[in-house]
N, C-alpha and C positions, 0 to 999 in steps of 0.2 A: 855453180850448184850446192853445194856443198856448205857454202857461204850462207847462203839463203835460207837452206833449212837448219842448221845451226840456229841465225837469226830468229826464225819462226819459233824456234823449240824456247829461246831464252825471252822473247817477247810473250808466249803461255805463260811462260813462270812467272815472270815479274807481273802479269793481270791477272793471275789465279789468287781469288779469292774463296769463298766459303762454297764453292759449285761444285757439282761431280765431274761437268763438263770438264772443268779447269783442270782436277784433277787426271783424268785420263788423257789429256790433249798436252800436259805437262811434261807427262812421262815421255812424250814423243816415244812410245812402242816401245821402252825397258819392260822386260818382263816382272822387274818388281813394283808394279804399280801399287801406290799407296791409294786408295780410294776413299780417304776418309769423309770424306763431304757428301759420299753417298750413299745416304741414309734417309728413313722415312721423317726426319726429326723437319718440324718446320712451327712456324706460329710460336705461341706460347705455352704450350703444352709442357715443356722441361721447365718451366717454371713453378709448375705444381707435380710436376712429377713424382716426388718424393710425398706428397700429399694424397698423391691415389697409390702409392705402394701401401704408405700407412693406411689408407682408407681398405685395402686387400686384407690386408692382415688383422685389421680389425672385424673385419667379415669372417674369416677365418675364426678367430678367438670365439667369437659369439656365437658359430654355428655349432662348434664341439659344446658349449653351453646351455645352447637349448638341446643339444642331442642328449648330455646328461640329465635334463629336467624330464624329457620326454622319456628315457629309462624308469628316471625317478616315479612317474607316474602310472609305468606300464607294467613295475614289479607285481607279484600274487599279493603283495600288503595292500599295497595302494589302489590298483586295479580300476585305473580312471581314464577310461579308455580315449575319452572327447577329450581330455587334457594332452595323455599323451601324443595323440592325432595332432592336434594344435601345435604342441614345440617340434612335432618330428615335422612340421610340414615348413617353422619358421627356419627350422636348421637346414634344410635342403635348399630353399630360397636364399638364405644367406652364403651356403655354400657356393651354388650356380651364381649368384652375383659375384663372389670372390672368382670365380673361372673367368667370367664375361670380363671383367676389370684386367684382367693380367691379359687377356686379349687383347684388349682396347690398350692397354701401354705399349704394349709390343707394335700395335697397328700404329699407334705416334711415335715409332722407333725408341721408344723405351727398354728397359731392360728391367724382371721384376726383381725387388732387393726386399728379401721376407726376414730380413734384421729391420728394416724403417718401421719404426714404431715410436709414437708420439707419448706423452707423461700422460698418463691416466691421473691427474692427482687426487681424483676423489672417487677410485676404487678403494673397497675398503682389503686388509690386508688378511682378514678371516672372512672372506666370501665363501659362503655355502650354497650350493646350488638345489639340496634339498628341502626346497620350500614347501608349505604350505598353498594351496590352490588360491586364495586370495593374493598369498605373499607371491609367487609364481606369474600370476597376472600382472602386479604392479611389476617386478621384475622386468617383464616382457617389454611392457609397456616403455620405462626408461630404457632401453636396453635399442627399441626401434625407434624412440625418440633423439639418443647422439648418434645413431648413423643417419638419421635426417638429419640431423644439424649439420653433421660435416660434412655431408651430400654441398648441404646449403654454403657451409663456408668456401668448398673447393668452385663452388660456379661463382662465389664472389671473386673470387682469388683470379678464377680465367676470364673475368669480364671487365678488369678493373681498366677504365680506360687510359692507359697512360704508355709508353713506349716500352714494349717486349712484353707488357702481360696482357693484351687483350687478346683470346682464340674463343672466340664463338662456337668452334666445333666442338670443343671441351664441355660447353655449358649449354648445348643442344644436345649432347649425349645423357649427360647427366639427368636432365629435365626429363627424355623419353625414357633410360635404363630403371632411374632411382625415386627421383623425387616426386612425380605425381603416384607410383606406386605406395612411398612409403606415407604421405597423406591417410590414403587410403588402411594401409594397416595400421596405422597410432590409432586412427579411428575406430578400427574395430578392437583395438586391443583395449582403448581406453571404452568403449561401450562395454567390453567381456566385464573388464574388471569394476565399473558402476553397477553392473545388472547384477552382478554375484554380490557385490555390497551388501544391495538393495535385499536382494532373494534373503541372506542371511540375518540381515536384521528384521526382515517382516516374517520369519519361520521362526518359532522356537525349535524345531526339528533338523538340529544343524547338516545329520548326515543325509535326512530326505532331501534337502535344498542342495545341497551337493551333488546328489546323485540325480536327481533330476537337472540340473545345469551341465553335470558331466553330457548327459543323452543330450543335451541341449544342442553343444558343441562335437558331437561326434554327427548329426545333422549336417550342420551347419557350416562346418571348416571343410 
C-alpha cells in the first residue's frame, strides 16, 4: 500500500507542468506546499505587462501635470474658472484611469511596478506647465494623443497573431475603457484649440475673447 502511495506521488511529480493542480497533488499532503502555478496568469497578458505598468505611470504623471495646470488657471491672477475646470477634470480622469489599470494588472495576475517607464525622447528638459490659454489647450491635446497612441500600441501588441502573443481580453479591455473615450477627448480638445485660435484671430479684444471662451468652458465641461 505504501508503495502505491509513493508511486502515485512520483508520477504526479513527473507529470507536473505549469498547473496549479499538479502543484497541489505533487506535494502529497506536505505542509510546505509550493503553489507557484496557482495564480491568475493566462493568455498573453504577461507579454504586455511592462507596457501596461508604464501606461499606469504615464497616467499618474499626466494627472499631476493637469492638476498643476488647473491650479495655475485657478489662482487669483489668472481667474480662469473654465480652464481650471477643464484641466481638473482631465486630472481626475487620468488618475481614475491609472487606478483602473492597476486593478486590471492585478486581475490578470500581475503586480504593479511604479518604476516601469518608457523613455520619452520628445519630452523637453525645461518643460513648464504655466502656459497661456491657447498653449495649455495645445499641450493638453498633445498629451491626450500620446496616451491614445500608447493604448493603440498596447492593443496592437496584444492582438499580434503569433504564438504567445494573442490576448483578445486585453484588447477588449483597452477598447472598452480607453480607446473609444480617448477619441472623444482628443476631438473635444482639438475643437477647443481651433475655436479659441479662431476667436482670438477674429477679435481684436483679446481679453474679451478669452473671457467669453472661459465662460463657454464653464458651461460645456
